[in-house]
Structures are given as structure tokens and as C-alpha cells.
C-alpha positions as CSV (number, residue, x, y, z in Angstrom):
1,M,-48.5,13.5,-58.9
2,A,-49.0,17.0,-57.4
3,V,-52.5,18.0,-56.5
4,L,-53.0,21.8,-56.6
5,I,-56.0,23.4,-54.8
6,P,-56.8,27.1,-54.6
7,A,-59.2,28.0,-51.7
8,R,-61.0,31.0,-50.4
9,N,-63.2,30.8,-47.4
10,E,-63.8,27.1,-48.0
11,E,-63.8,25.8,-44.4
12,L,-67.2,24.0,-45.0
13,L,-66.3,22.2,-48.2
14,L,-62.5,21.9,-48.1
15,P,-62.5,18.8,-45.7
16,R,-64.5,16.9,-48.3
17,C,-62.1,17.8,-51.0
18,L,-59.0,16.9,-49.0
19,R,-60.4,13.6,-47.8
20,S,-61.2,12.6,-51.4
21,V,-57.7,13.7,-52.7
22,A,-56.1,11.7,-49.9
23,A,-58.1,8.7,-50.8
24,A,-56.9,9.2,-54.5
25,C,-53.3,9.5,-53.4
26,A,-53.6,6.4,-51.3
27,V,-54.3,4.0,-54.2
28,L,-51.4,5.2,-56.4
29,P,-49.0,2.4,-57.3
30,A,-45.7,1.9,-55.5
31,G,-43.0,4.2,-56.8
32,V,-45.5,7.0,-57.6
33,T,-45.2,9.8,-55.0
34,S,-47.8,12.4,-54.3
35,D,-48.0,16.0,-53.0
36,I,-50.9,18.2,-52.1
37,I,-50.6,22.0,-52.3
38,V,-53.3,24.2,-50.9
39,V,-53.2,28.0,-51.5
40,S,-55.6,29.9,-49.3
41,D,-56.2,33.2,-51.1
42,G,-57.8,36.0,-49.1
43,S,-59.5,33.6,-46.7
44,T,-61.1,35.2,-43.6
45,D,-62.2,31.9,-42.1
46,T,-60.3,28.8,-40.9
47,T,-59.5,27.5,-44.3
48,A,-55.7,27.6,-43.9
49,D,-55.6,26.2,-40.4
50,L,-58.0,23.5,-41.4
51,A,-55.9,22.5,-44.4
52,R,-52.7,22.4,-42.2
53,A,-54.4,20.2,-39.7
54,M,-55.6,17.8,-42.4
55,L,-52.3,17.7,-44.2
56,Q,-50.0,17.4,-41.1
57,H,-49.5,13.7,-41.5
58,T,-49.2,13.7,-45.3
59,C,-46.9,15.1,-47.9
60,G,-48.4,18.6,-48.5
61,R,-48.0,22.3,-48.1
62,V,-50.4,25.1,-47.2
63,L,-49.7,28.6,-48.5
64,E,-51.5,31.9,-47.8
65,V,-51.8,34.9,-50.0
66,D,-54.2,37.8,-50.2
67,A,-54.4,38.4,-53.9
68,G,-58.1,37.6,-54.7
69,N,-56.9,36.1,-57.9
70,V,-57.5,32.4,-58.8
71,G,-55.0,32.4,-61.6
72,L,-52.2,33.6,-59.3
73,A,-53.2,31.1,-56.6
74,R,-53.0,28.2,-59.1
75,A,-49.7,29.5,-60.4
76,L,-48.2,29.7,-56.9
77,A,-49.4,26.1,-56.2
78,A,-47.7,24.9,-59.3
79,E,-44.5,26.8,-58.6
80,T,-44.4,25.3,-55.1
81,A,-45.1,21.8,-56.4
82,L,-42.3,22.1,-58.9
83,T,-39.9,23.4,-56.4
84,R,-40.7,20.5,-54.0
85,H,-40.5,17.9,-56.8
86,R,-36.8,18.7,-57.7
87,G,-36.7,16.2,-60.5
88,N,-37.2,16.2,-64.2
89,P,-40.4,18.1,-65.1
90,W,-41.6,15.5,-67.5
91,R,-41.9,13.1,-64.5
92,C,-44.2,15.5,-62.6
93,W,-47.9,15.6,-63.2
94,L,-49.9,18.7,-62.0
95,A,-53.5,17.6,-61.2
96,N,-55.8,20.7,-60.6
97,T,-59.0,20.8,-58.7
98,D,-60.9,23.2,-56.5
99,A,-61.7,23.3,-52.8
100,D,-65.4,22.8,-53.3
101,C,-64.9,19.6,-55.3
102,E,-64.8,15.9,-54.5
103,V,-62.6,13.8,-56.7
104,P,-63.3,10.0,-57.2
105,Q,-60.8,7.5,-55.7
106,N,-59.5,6.6,-59.2
107,W,-59.0,10.2,-60.3
108,L,-55.2,10.3,-60.0
109,L,-54.9,6.7,-61.4
110,D,-56.8,7.9,-64.4
111,H,-54.6,10.9,-64.8
112,L,-51.5,8.7,-64.4
113,S,-52.8,6.2,-67.0
114,L,-53.2,9.0,-69.5
115,A,-49.8,10.5,-68.7
116,R,-48.2,7.1,-69.3
117,R,-50.0,6.9,-72.7
118,G,-48.2,10.1,-73.7
119,Y,-50.7,12.8,-73.1
120,T,-49.3,16.0,-71.9
121,A,-52.5,17.7,-70.9
122,V,-56.0,16.4,-70.1
123,A,-59.3,18.2,-69.4
124,G,-62.1,16.4,-67.6
125,I,-65.7,17.2,-66.7
126,V,-67.7,18.2,-63.6
127,D,-70.9,17.1,-62.1
128,V,-72.9,19.0,-59.5
129,D,-73.5,17.6,-56.1
130,C,-76.8,19.4,-55.3
131,F,-79.2,21.8,-57.0
132,V,-81.0,22.9,-53.8
133,E,-80.1,26.6,-54.4
134,H,-81.6,26.5,-57.9
135,R,-85.1,26.6,-59.4
136,E,-86.9,23.5,-60.3
137,H,-85.8,22.0,-63.6
138,V,-82.3,23.6,-63.5
139,E,-80.8,20.2,-62.9
140,T,-82.5,18.7,-66.0
141,R,-81.5,21.7,-68.1
142,F,-77.9,21.5,-66.9
143,R,-77.6,17.8,-67.8
144,V,-79.3,18.2,-71.1
145,T,-77.1,21.1,-72.2
146,Y,-73.7,19.9,-70.8
147,Q,-72.3,18.6,-73.9
148,I,-70.4,15.3,-74.1
149,N,-69.8,13.8,-77.5
150,D,-70.4,10.1,-78.3
151,D,-66.8,9.3,-78.3
152,G,-66.3,10.7,-74.7
153,T,-64.7,13.9,-75.8
154,H,-66.2,17.3,-74.8
155,P,-65.7,21.0,-75.2
156,H,-65.4,21.9,-71.5
157,V,-62.4,23.3,-69.6
158,H,-62.5,23.4,-65.8
159,G,-59.7,24.3,-63.5
160,A,-61.4,21.9,-61.1
161,N,-60.4,19.0,-63.3
162,L,-57.4,19.7,-65.4
163,G,-54.1,17.8,-65.5
164,V,-50.9,18.7,-67.2
165,R,-47.3,17.4,-67.4
166,A,-45.0,19.9,-65.8
167,D,-42.7,20.3,-68.8
168,A,-45.7,21.1,-71.0
169,Y,-47.1,23.4,-68.4
170,M,-43.8,25.4,-68.4
171,L,-43.5,25.4,-72.2
172,A,-47.1,26.9,-72.3
173,G,-46.2,29.6,-69.9
174,G,-48.1,28.4,-66.9
175,W,-51.1,29.9,-65.2
176,N,-51.7,33.6,-65.9
177,A,-52.9,35.9,-63.1
178,L,-56.5,36.1,-64.3
179,E,-59.4,36.5,-61.9
180,T,-61.6,34.3,-64.1
181,A,-61.3,32.0,-67.3
182,E,-57.7,31.2,-66.2
183,D,-58.4,27.6,-67.1
184,H,-59.5,28.3,-70.7
185,D,-56.5,30.7,-71.1
186,L,-54.0,27.9,-70.1
187,W,-55.8,25.2,-72.1
188,A,-55.6,27.3,-75.2
189,R,-51.9,27.5,-74.9
190,L,-51.5,23.8,-73.8
191,R,-53.1,22.8,-77.1
192,T,-50.0,24.0,-79.0
193,A,-47.5,22.7,-76.5
194,G,-48.1,18.9,-76.7
195,T,-50.6,16.1,-77.0
196,H,-53.9,17.1,-75.2
197,L,-57.1,15.2,-74.6
198,S,-60.6,16.1,-73.4
199,D,-62.0,13.1,-71.7
200,A,-65.4,12.7,-70.0
201,R,-64.2,9.7,-68.1
202,L,-62.3,12.1,-65.9
203,R,-65.1,13.4,-63.7
204,V,-65.2,15.3,-60.4
205,V,-68.2,16.6,-58.4
206,T,-68.4,20.2,-57.6
207,S,-70.7,22.3,-55.5
208,G,-74.0,23.5,-56.9
209,R,-73.8,27.0,-55.2
210,R,-75.2,30.0,-57.2
211,V,-72.4,32.4,-56.1
212,G,-68.9,31.2,-56.6
213,R,-65.5,32.5,-55.7
214,A,-64.4,33.6,-59.2
215,P,-66.4,36.1,-61.2
216,L,-68.0,34.6,-64.2
217,G,-66.9,31.1,-63.2
218,F,-68.8,27.8,-63.2
219,A,-71.2,28.9,-60.4
220,G,-72.2,31.9,-62.5
221,A,-72.7,29.7,-65.6
222,L,-74.8,27.3,-63.6
223,A,-76.9,30.2,-62.1
224,K,-77.7,31.4,-65.6
225,H,-79.8,28.3,-66.1
226,N,-82.2,29.9,-63.5
227,E,-82.7,32.9,-65.8
228,F,-83.7,30.6,-68.7
229,I,-86.1,28.7,-66.6
230,A,-87.7,31.9,-65.2
231,D,-88.0,33.3,-68.8
232,S,-89.6,30.1,-70.0
233,E,-92.1,30.1,-67.2
234,N,-93.0,33.8,-67.7
235,A,-93.4,33.2,-71.4
236,A,-95.8,30.3,-70.8
């Protein structure tokens, strides 16, 4: 189980992320190894040093690039994980999240369970930790409009909560060097490369900031709810 984490100027939130990932790795069954790859992309703060300090006693690697491109950062993390795995790709699972996220302790166990059931790619959902940067009623609007079907499937694709078996990842062509929507791009190709599942039981918590690291990413989509609320109030 390789956990891939792109990060840019995340010294405030990365510790929460890495602690939660470490806790998820700790409960994996005997015989299942784990690796954590952090790619600090264009950071001007202590993100890389902090990651190295937190991973020094675990199986992990910290890389630094200056690309300003989340797709490239994810691709580099995946390439590094596959090089370090050195085994059959079908026995390696790439679990992707973001540096501003917190994963539950059972996150990797759930990914492992789905992998063992034959799924080659899974897309989970995200929840938001805090709405303090947003207008009143944005939280309610987000939860009402964030679609989850009665059977637990959903239409969402988040790089913050996406898992893929390494052989399916390579067959699909891997992450493209896109500044935004790299997750949707990969997912569209994964849907033709194996058995995929969108499952709301796979849930991570992400930050509620209004300005994110990727243009037109989740933070931007969340911020748009403020415009709807403001327009509604003005109309009233």
C-alpha cells in the first residue's frame, strides 16, 4: 500500500495528514507493507523538512520539485512508489490523498478490502473540516448538493481520495501533467482499464479553505457556494 501525497506550502496541515496516514498504515494486517511518498512542489516554507522529520522512522520518501503542477507531482510520487516496490504491479496499490486532508484509521484497510475483491480503481468522497472561511449557510448548501446515491455510489472524483492498482494505473497511462482536473482525467481513463467503483464509504476530511493550491480545484468549487448564497440574499 503506497500512499501518495503532493504538497505545496502545507506546513500547517501536513502534520495532521501524515499522522492520520501513519495511523492507517499501523493497522494494516501482517504481510501488507506500506510506503508514504510526499512530493513537495514549489514549497517556500518548511513543508519538505517537516515531512522528512515525520517520516524518518517510517518507510517513506520526500521529494522536492518546482513544477507548480499537481498532476506532475502525483505522477512523480507514483513513479517513486513503483520503483521502491520492485514487485509485480498488481500487488501494489496506490492510495492518493492531499496534504490538507485527514484520513480515517480504516482508510487503507477499506482500500485493501476493495482491492482484494478485484476492484482495480476506487473513488471515494470528501467531507470538509471547517466552514469558518465561508458565508453562513454554505455548509448546509454543500451537504445538500454533494450527491451520494442511495446505494452508496456517487459521481465525485477527488485526487484526495482515489485508489488504483498499479498495473491498472500504468495501463491507463498514469497521471498527466495537468495543473487541475488531473483526477478526473485519470479516472476517465481508468474506467476503461479495469473494474472501477465509486464508493461513499471511502471518506476523507479535507480543509475548508476558500483558496486552494490547484486552480479550479475543490477549494474553488466550495467557494462558489458563497456566490450562490450571496446572490440568494441579494435577490431576497
